[in-house]
N, C-alpha and C positions, 0 to 999 in steps of 0.2 A: 677494877674485881672482877674476878670471874667466877661464877656458880654453875654446878652441873648437879642439874633436880631431874627429877622423873616424874613424869604426868602420868596416871595408872587410868588406864580404861574403866569406865562405869559401866555394871552391866543389870538390867531391870530385870527382875525375875519376875514380877506381876507388876500390872498396872492397872488400876482403874481409873474411869474419866469419870467424877463426881458431880460436875458443876461447871457456868460458867459464869464470871464474874462482869461485871458490866461493863468491866475496860476491856473486853475480849478475851483475859487469861483464861486458860482450862484449870480447872482444879484437879487435881490427882490424889491419889492414894496407892501407893509404890512400894514395894520391897528393891531396893537398891544393893548391889556390894562392887567392891572396889578387884580388880583383876590383876593377875601378875604383868600381861600385856602391857608394856607403859612405851608411849613418847617419853625423849631425852630432849630437855632443853639444855640450851646453853645461854647462860647471863650473862652479859659482859655492861657493866656501869662507866666504862671509860669510851663507850660506842652509843650509836643512837641508827640501830635498824633491825629489819627485819627479814630470817630468810629460814628455808625450809629443804632439807634432803631428805631422801630415805625410800621405802617402798612407794606409800601413799601420798607423796608429794605433791605431785603433779595435778593443779586445778586447783590450789591452795590461794586465795590470796594475799597477798603480801604487802597488804597498806592499812589503813587503819580502818577497815572492817573488820580484820583479824580478830578474832577473839584476844589473843595476845595483845594486841595495840589497844584495844578497847581496855581490857584489866588492868594494863599501864597505866593509862589516862585514869581510869576508875582509882587506883591507890595514889596516884601524885609522885610515879617515878617514872624514869625515862633510863631506856638499858639498849642494848643490841641482843637479840634474841633469835637464837638459830634453832630449828625446831629440827631435831629428828624424827620423823613420823612412821613410827610402827602401827596406828590406831587409824584404820580408812576414814576416809572423808565420806561422809552420807552413810555411815555404816550403822549407826543408832547406837553406839558405844562410847558417844560421850567425848571422841576423840578434842574437838575445838575448846570444848569445856572444860575436861581434864587440863588444855597446856593453859588455857586462862588461869585457873584455879591453883595451878602450878606456882604461876605469876603471885599469886595473891599471896600464898604459903609463905613464897621467898618476900614477899612485903612486909609479912609479919599482919595483913588484911583480914576483920575478922565478920567483918558488916553480913549476914548472911542476908539477910533482905534488901541490902543494896547491889550485892553478889550476884541476885535473883533476876538483876537487869539486863544480865548478860545473856542469861539462857537457863533457864528451869533445872537444866544439871550440875550447873557451876556448886551452888552450896552443898548439895553433897559432895561433890569433888573436891570441896576443900576439908570437909570432915571426914569422908572416907571411913573404909571399912566395911560395915554393914551396918543397913537404916530402913526405917520406913520414914518416906518421902510424902510430904504431906502438901495444902496449901498450890502456892503455882513450883511449888520446889525448894521453898524458904523454911519451911518447918523441917526440920531435920531428928529424928531419935533414934539414935544409936540403938542396935541390939548385939547380942553377943552374938561374936565369930562363929561360924560356920562353915569351916573348912570343906570346899567342892573342890571335884575337877568337873573341868568344863570345856567342850569344843565346840568352838565358833567356824561356822563358816560363810564365808565372808564372796558372796559372786561379785563376779563382775558387774556390779551395776549399784545405784546411789539412788536413796530416797529424799527429798526436800522435805524438812520437818514443817516448815509451815505450812508445806502443801499436802501434806497428809491430815493435819490437825483439820485445815480447812475443808479436804474431804469427809472427816469424820462428822463435821458440825452439817454438812451438807445433805451428808449420808440420814441424818436422824438423829446422831449420836448411839450407834450401834455397837451393845454390849458385845463379847466376843467368847464362845465355846470354852477358851481356853484363858491364859492367865491375863493374855495381854490386850484390850479393848481396841487399842492402836490398829491390830490385825487386820481388820477388816476396810478399814481405812487406806490402808499402805498397799494390801491386794487390788483396792480400785486406783490406786496413781500408780503403780509401777507391776501390770498383770504379770510382769514374766517371776513375778517373786513363789508366782502359786507352784511355778515349773521346778524348781529348786526346792519348796517345800516336798513336793511329791518324791524328788531324787532321795531326798534325805529317808525320807520314812523308810522307802522300800528299801533301802542300807537298814539301817539300823530297827526298824520294825513299829516304831514308833512315830508320830508326826514331831515334828520341833518348835522349838518358840520363836517368835520372832522377838527380837533385840529392838526396846523403845519403838522409834517410827520404821524402823530397817534401814538399809537391807540386809543385816545380817541375820542368820536362824543359826539356836544355839541347840543344845542338847547335853543333857546334865553327863558326868565320867567324860573320862580318856576313851575313842572313839577312833583309834588306827586306823579302822577298814573305811575310814571316809576319802581319807588322804589320796587311796589310793582310786576310788569307786568316784571323786568328784574332783578330776586331776586338772578340768577346768576352773573351779576355783582356790580360793587360798583358805585352809585349813589349819585354826590352829587349836592345839591343847593346852589349854591354860590351866589355872586356879584361882581361886581366891586370895587377896590380899588381906593379911592382919589388919 
């Protein structure tokens, strides 16, 4: 049996790091929303394989370390999954988490605490919509939908989430002037992010916000002027998904 399912990107509108557990996991207090931007998964229960295509498929592991493969193991299912990648890897938009959550929803798996073992964004991606997310990501409190237009600027670089969190620890747990406490650490790990931040600010007149651990920057509203001004980046105008 073949099932086609969309795996929507998540956007972290605000992120505060509120503590560190004894096991090394960071505690968060965040507002997250689901975006219309999505990967598309083709799930075939008659086969067992993992494959990918699409704009952002290069560099994606297609072995047991992939979050889709780990999600299948978690829910005790087997299938061949083909991922059409429209969400960038290492862009801070939860692409891998969204794919894993799509598999868990397909399997009817709803244990958010266990799902958080795959990644902090997976529980929210299972629930979707708009929510306050706390704990290590497993506490998801739905909020009323708020329709918003968003412009994403995805530069030709990526950020490693573990490296950014590690840098945040090494820097002494900095808080950001803006809504994302991980921004100083991401800029430390990937200094080229600052150039993209400044270029976006020059075009729109205000600083953008870093999406999660980076490398995507975003601004509110549809800003078509960024498409022409930043031809060397991938600019996506999208909206929140109910």
